[in-house]
C-alpha positions as CSV (number, residue, x, y, z in Angstrom):
1,M,136.2,154.8,111.6
2,T,133.6,153.5,109.2
3,V,131.4,152.2,111.8
4,F,131.7,155.6,113.9
5,R,130.8,157.6,110.7
6,Y,127.9,155.4,109.6
7,T,126.4,155.3,113.1
8,L,126.6,159.0,113.5
9,M,125.1,159.8,110.2
10,R,122.4,157.4,110.8
11,L,121.4,158.9,114.1
12,M,121.8,162.5,112.9
13,R,119.8,161.8,109.7
14,N,116.7,161.6,111.9
15,K,115.4,165.1,112.7
16,V,113.4,163.8,115.7
17,N,116.7,162.4,117.2
18,L,118.4,165.8,116.8
19,L,115.4,167.6,118.4
20,M,115.2,165.2,121.3
21,V,118.8,164.8,122.0
22,L,120.5,168.0,121.3
23,V,117.9,170.9,121.3
24,A,115.1,170.0,123.7
25,P,117.1,169.1,126.9
26,P,119.0,172.4,127.1
27,L,116.0,174.6,126.5
28,F,113.7,172.5,128.8
29,I,116.4,172.6,131.8
30,G,117.2,176.3,131.1
31,M,113.6,177.3,131.1
32,I,112.8,175.4,134.2
33,F,115.8,176.4,136.2
34,G,116.5,179.8,134.8
35,L,113.2,181.5,134.3
36,G,111.9,180.0,137.5
37,N,114.3,182.3,139.4
38,L,113.5,185.7,137.9
39,G,111.5,186.7,140.9
40,S,112.8,187.4,144.4
41,A,111.2,184.8,146.5
42,E,111.1,185.1,150.3
43,I,113.4,182.4,152.0
44,T,112.1,181.0,155.3
45,V,114.9,179.7,157.4
46,G,114.5,176.9,159.8
47,L,116.9,176.9,162.7
48,V,117.5,173.8,165.1
49,D,119.5,174.9,168.2
50,L,121.2,172.0,169.8
51,D,123.9,174.3,171.4
52,N,121.8,176.5,173.4
53,T,124.4,179.4,174.2
54,P,124.1,183.2,174.0
55,L,125.6,183.0,170.5
56,T,122.8,181.1,168.8
57,P,120.0,183.6,169.5
58,M,122.4,186.1,168.0
59,L,122.7,184.1,164.9
60,A,118.9,183.7,164.7
61,D,118.6,187.6,164.9
62,S,121.1,188.0,162.3
63,L,119.3,185.8,159.9
64,A,115.9,187.4,160.7
65,R,117.2,190.7,159.3
66,T,116.8,189.3,155.8
67,S,114.7,186.1,156.1
68,P,111.8,184.8,158.3
69,V,113.2,182.5,161.0
70,V,111.3,179.6,162.5
71,M,112.7,177.5,165.4
72,L,112.3,173.9,165.0
73,E,113.2,170.6,166.6
74,E,115.7,168.1,165.0
75,E,112.9,165.7,164.3
76,E,110.9,168.2,162.5
77,I,113.4,168.8,159.7
78,K,112.1,166.4,157.0
79,S,108.3,167.4,157.7
80,A,109.3,171.1,157.6
81,L,111.0,170.8,154.2
82,A,108.4,168.6,152.8
83,G,105.5,170.7,154.0
84,G,107.0,174.0,152.9
85,K,107.3,175.3,156.6
86,A,111.1,176.2,155.9
87,D,112.9,176.5,152.6
88,C,116.3,176.1,154.2
89,I,117.1,174.5,157.6
90,L,120.3,175.1,159.7
91,V,121.3,172.8,162.5
92,I,123.7,174.1,165.2
93,D,125.2,170.9,166.9
94,P,126.3,170.7,170.6
95,G,129.7,172.3,171.4
96,F,129.3,174.6,168.3
97,T,130.1,177.8,170.5
98,Q,132.9,176.1,172.4
99,E,134.7,175.1,169.3
100,I,134.6,178.7,167.9
101,I,136.1,179.9,171.3
102,A,138.8,177.2,171.0
103,G,139.8,178.8,167.6
104,G,138.1,176.1,165.4
105,E,135.9,176.5,162.4
106,P,132.8,174.3,163.0
107,R,130.3,173.9,160.3
108,L,126.6,174.2,160.5
109,R,124.6,171.2,159.0
110,G,122.1,172.6,156.3
111,Y,119.2,171.1,154.4
112,S,117.1,172.4,151.6
113,I,115.2,171.0,148.7
114,Q,116.4,173.6,146.2
115,E,119.7,173.9,147.8
116,A,121.8,176.0,145.2
117,N,119.2,178.6,144.8
118,L,117.7,179.1,148.2
119,A,120.6,178.2,150.5
120,S,123.2,180.6,148.9
121,R,121.8,183.7,150.4
122,V,121.5,182.0,153.7
123,K,125.1,180.7,153.4
124,L,126.2,184.2,152.7
125,Q,124.5,185.7,155.6
126,V,125.7,183.1,158.0
127,E,129.4,183.2,156.8
128,G,129.4,187.0,157.3
129,F,128.1,186.7,160.9
130,L,130.5,183.8,161.7
131,G,133.4,185.6,160.3
132,A,132.9,188.5,162.8
133,V,132.3,186.0,165.8
134,R,135.5,184.1,164.8
135,G,137.3,187.5,164.9
136,I,136.0,188.1,168.4
137,A,137.0,184.6,169.5
138,G,140.6,185.2,168.0
139,V,141.2,188.2,170.3
140,S,139.5,186.7,173.3
141,R,141.7,185.3,176.0
142,E,139.0,183.8,178.1
143,E,135.4,182.7,177.5
144,S,134.2,185.8,179.5
145,D,136.0,188.1,177.0
146,F,134.4,186.3,174.1
147,Y,130.9,186.8,175.6
148,R,131.8,190.4,176.5
149,G,132.8,191.0,172.7
150,L,129.4,189.4,171.6
151,S,127.6,191.9,173.9
152,A,129.4,194.8,172.4
153,Y,128.8,193.2,168.8
154,E,125.1,193.0,169.7
155,A,125.0,196.6,171.0
156,G,126.4,197.9,167.7
157,S,129.9,198.5,168.5
158,F,131.1,196.2,165.6
159,A,129.7,196.9,162.1
160,L,128.8,194.0,159.9
161,A,128.1,194.8,156.2
162,V,126.2,192.2,154.4
163,K,125.2,192.4,150.8
164,P,122.8,189.6,149.9
165,Y,122.3,188.3,146.3
166,Q,119.6,190.1,144.5
167,A,117.3,188.4,142.0
168,E,119.4,189.9,139.2
169,S,122.4,187.9,140.4
170,R,120.6,184.9,139.2
171,V,122.0,182.5,141.8
172,D,120.0,179.6,140.2
173,S,119.1,176.2,141.2
174,T,122.3,174.8,139.4
175,M,122.6,171.4,141.2
176,S,118.8,170.7,140.4
177,G,119.5,171.6,136.8
178,M,122.5,169.2,136.8
179,G,120.2,166.6,138.3
180,M,117.8,167.1,135.4
181,L,120.6,166.8,132.9
182,A,121.9,163.6,134.5
183,M,118.5,162.1,134.5
184,N,118.1,163.1,130.8
185,M,121.6,161.4,130.1
186,L,120.4,158.4,131.9
187,L,117.4,158.1,129.7
188,L,119.6,158.4,126.6
189,S,121.2,155.3,127.7
190,S,118.2,153.4,126.4
191,F,118.8,155.4,123.1
192,T,122.1,153.6,122.9
193,S,120.8,150.2,123.7
194,I,117.9,150.5,121.3
195,N,120.2,151.4,118.4
196,L,122.4,148.5,119.2
197,I,119.6,146.1,119.5
198,K,118.4,147.4,116.1
199,D,121.7,146.5,114.6
200,R,121.3,143.0,116.0
201,E,117.6,142.8,114.7
202,N,118.3,143.9,111.1
203,R,121.5,141.7,111.0
204,T,123.9,144.6,110.7
205,F,125.9,143.5,113.6
206,Y,126.3,139.8,112.0
207,R,127.3,141.2,108.6
208,V,129.9,143.5,110.3
209,M,131.3,140.4,112.1
210,A,131.6,138.6,108.9
211,S,133.8,141.4,107.6
212,P,137.5,141.8,108.4
213,L,136.5,144.3,111.1
214,R,137.2,143.1,114.7
215,L,134.6,143.0,117.4
216,K,137.0,145.3,119.6
217,S,137.0,147.9,116.8
218,Y,133.4,147.9,116.3
219,M,132.6,148.3,120.0
220,I,135.0,151.1,120.4
221,Q,133.7,153.0,117.5
222,S,130.2,152.6,118.8
223,I,131.2,153.7,122.1
224,L,132.8,156.9,120.7
225,C,129.9,157.7,118.7
226,F,127.3,157.6,121.5
227,L,129.8,159.3,123.8
228,L,130.2,162.1,121.4
229,I,126.5,162.8,121.2
230,L,126.2,163.0,125.0
231,L,129.3,165.2,125.3
232,V,127.8,167.7,122.7
233,Q,124.5,167.5,124.6
234,V,126.3,168.5,127.9
235,A,128.3,171.2,126.1
236,M,125.0,172.6,124.5
237,T,123.1,172.6,127.8
238,F,126.1,174.4,129.7
239,A,126.0,177.1,126.9
240,V,122.3,177.6,126.9
241,V,121.8,177.7,130.8
242,R,124.9,179.9,131.3
243,F,124.7,182.4,128.5
244,I,120.9,182.6,127.7
245,F,119.5,181.8,131.1
246,G,122.3,183.0,133.4
247,M,122.6,180.0,135.6
248,D,125.8,179.8,137.7
249,L,127.9,176.8,136.9
250,G,130.1,177.0,139.9
251,A,133.8,177.8,140.3
252,S,135.1,175.8,137.4
253,V,133.1,175.0,134.4
254,I,135.8,172.8,132.9
255,N,135.9,170.7,136.0
256,L,132.2,170.4,136.0
257,Y,132.2,169.4,132.4
258,L,134.7,166.7,133.0
259,V,132.7,165.3,135.8
260,M,129.6,165.1,133.4
261,A,131.9,163.6,130.7
262,V,132.7,160.8,133.1
263,F,129.0,160.3,133.7
264,A,128.4,160.4,129.9
265,L,130.8,157.4,129.6
266,L,128.9,155.7,132.3
267,C,125.6,156.2,130.5
268,V,127.1,154.7,127.3
269,A,128.2,151.7,129.4
270,M,124.7,151.3,130.9
271,G,123.2,151.4,127.4
272,M,125.7,148.7,126.2
273,A,124.9,146.5,129.1
274,L,121.1,146.9,128.6
275,A,121.5,146.1,124.8
276,S,123.3,142.7,125.9
277,L,120.6,141.8,128.3
278,A,117.5,143.0,126.5
279,R,116.1,140.8,123.6
280,T,114.0,143.5,121.9
281,T,113.9,147.4,121.7
282,Q,110.5,147.1,123.6
283,Q,112.3,145.1,126.5
284,A,115.1,147.8,126.6
285,G,112.8,150.7,126.9
286,T,110.6,149.0,129.6
287,I,113.7,147.9,131.6
288,S,115.4,151.4,131.4
289,T,112.2,153.2,132.4
290,L,111.7,151.0,135.4
291,F,115.3,151.2,136.4
292,I,116.1,154.9,135.6
293,T,113.3,156.7,137.4
294,P,113.8,155.0,140.9
295,M,117.6,155.4,140.6
296,S,117.1,159.1,139.9
297,M,115.0,159.6,142.9
298,L,117.3,157.6,145.2
299,S,120.4,159.2,144.0
300,G,119.3,162.8,144.6
301,L,118.8,164.0,141.0
302,F,115.3,165.2,142.1
303,W,115.9,166.3,145.6
304,P,118.6,166.2,148.3
305,R,119.1,162.7,149.5
306,A,119.4,164.1,153.2
307,I,115.5,164.5,153.4
308,M,115.1,160.7,152.6
309,P,114.8,158.0,155.2
310,E,118.1,156.4,156.2
311,I,117.3,153.2,154.5
312,L,116.8,154.9,151.3
313,Q,120.0,156.9,151.7
314,T,121.8,153.7,152.3
315,I,120.2,152.1,149.1
316,G,121.3,155.2,147.2
317,K,124.9,154.7,148.0
318,F,124.9,151.8,145.8
319,L,123.8,153.5,142.7
320,P,126.3,155.1,140.3
321,A,124.2,158.5,139.8
322,T,124.6,159.3,143.6
323,W,128.4,159.6,143.1
324,V,128.0,161.9,140.2
325,V,125.9,164.2,142.3
326,E,128.6,164.0,145.0
327,A,131.3,164.9,142.6
328,A,129.4,167.7,140.8
329,D,128.5,169.1,144.2
330,K,132.2,169.3,145.2
331,V,133.5,170.8,142.1
332,M,130.7,173.4,141.9
333,M,131.7,174.5,145.4
334,G,135.2,175.2,144.3
335,N,137.0,171.9,145.1
336,S,139.3,170.5,142.6
337,L,138.9,167.2,140.7
338,A,141.3,165.5,143.1
339,D,139.0,166.3,145.9
340,A,136.3,164.4,144.0
341,G,138.8,161.5,143.2
342,M,136.9,159.0,145.4
343,E,133.5,159.6,143.7
344,L,135.0,159.6,140.3
345,A,136.9,156.2,141.0
346,I,133.7,154.8,142.1
347,I,132.0,155.8,138.8
348,L,134.9,154.4,136.9
349,G,134.5,151.2,138.6
350,Y,130.6,151.0,137.6
351,I,131.9,151.9,134.0
352,V,134.2,148.8,133.9
353,V,131.4,146.5,135.2
354,F,128.8,147.7,132.8
355,F,131.2,147.4,129.8
356,L,131.9,143.8,130.7
357,L,128.3,143.1,131.0
358,G,127.8,144.8,127.5
359,T,130.5,142.8,125.8
360,W,130.2,139.2,126.9
361,R,127.4,138.2,124.7
362,R,128.7,139.8,121.6
363,V,132.0,138.0,122.2
364,E,129.9,134.7,122.2
365,I,128.1,135.8,119.0
366,A,131.3,136.9,117.2
367,K,132.7,133.5,118.0
């Protein structure tokens, strides 16, 4: 493990590297998404009613008890979110009430720009209301019975106790925070490529290849070194935002960490591919900047992909960071890693492709 130790010592000897890689990102992310939630901001809920039954106005009235509600048309969703008219928008699809009466559990479509923070209280309110409605539907033999039960519920014969999250509960913008962390990890892929290119420029790589050390061992040790740095960064970020700023990391911190660990491996693979394609450190820095920023935007690291035009959402499906966001969202909502298996498999596929791109030129040089 000589290459591993040498590379790690060389990187950590630079105090600027330590600050920019391990200290600044956790503090920055924590301050932005932790301190930003100290106040109790009012949430405006937009409601798109495509069902038009007596149930839907009751849902609006229930939401209005804790949040201002504005009625919208479906085509107004994107403009309402972008213009600040609504912080969170719920869409009631046609047939919603009939499915509840039939004993189903239909879902409302929801949109918000800061989804983990703003939508959480709304979700709690909606689930409380729909829980009572499903109870009425479960004991109703006919549709008329269901609507009589709704009338009694509206008149106050049923009691619904809702305890919304308060500011001190710190239900923060965790998904937005994970997006910032993911972008920072992507930027560090250029850190990997620049260091590999420097090895090539100062002839270190050629001297290593002249030694008994095999190319395979050199590559593996380099990968492990950069992967370790990213894993430590993720662990420190989790610790800072959780224990200092009180951000909620979802149902399973371990599962979320494993998802980010797979993403860390992807970032290292991207850095190695970039080091193979770029001739100089300046080229590597330029290419990474031009590639990473648009990818972050299209992948949903800055905002939900749902508010983007369809063409941009389609393009985003071909970018690896999109699937990291999808996997992280699933595990934070309480699903297992198996439920995010498809997303993780896609990420692993990208990792294989990038590693192949990152090794082919070095194989030629070694020969």
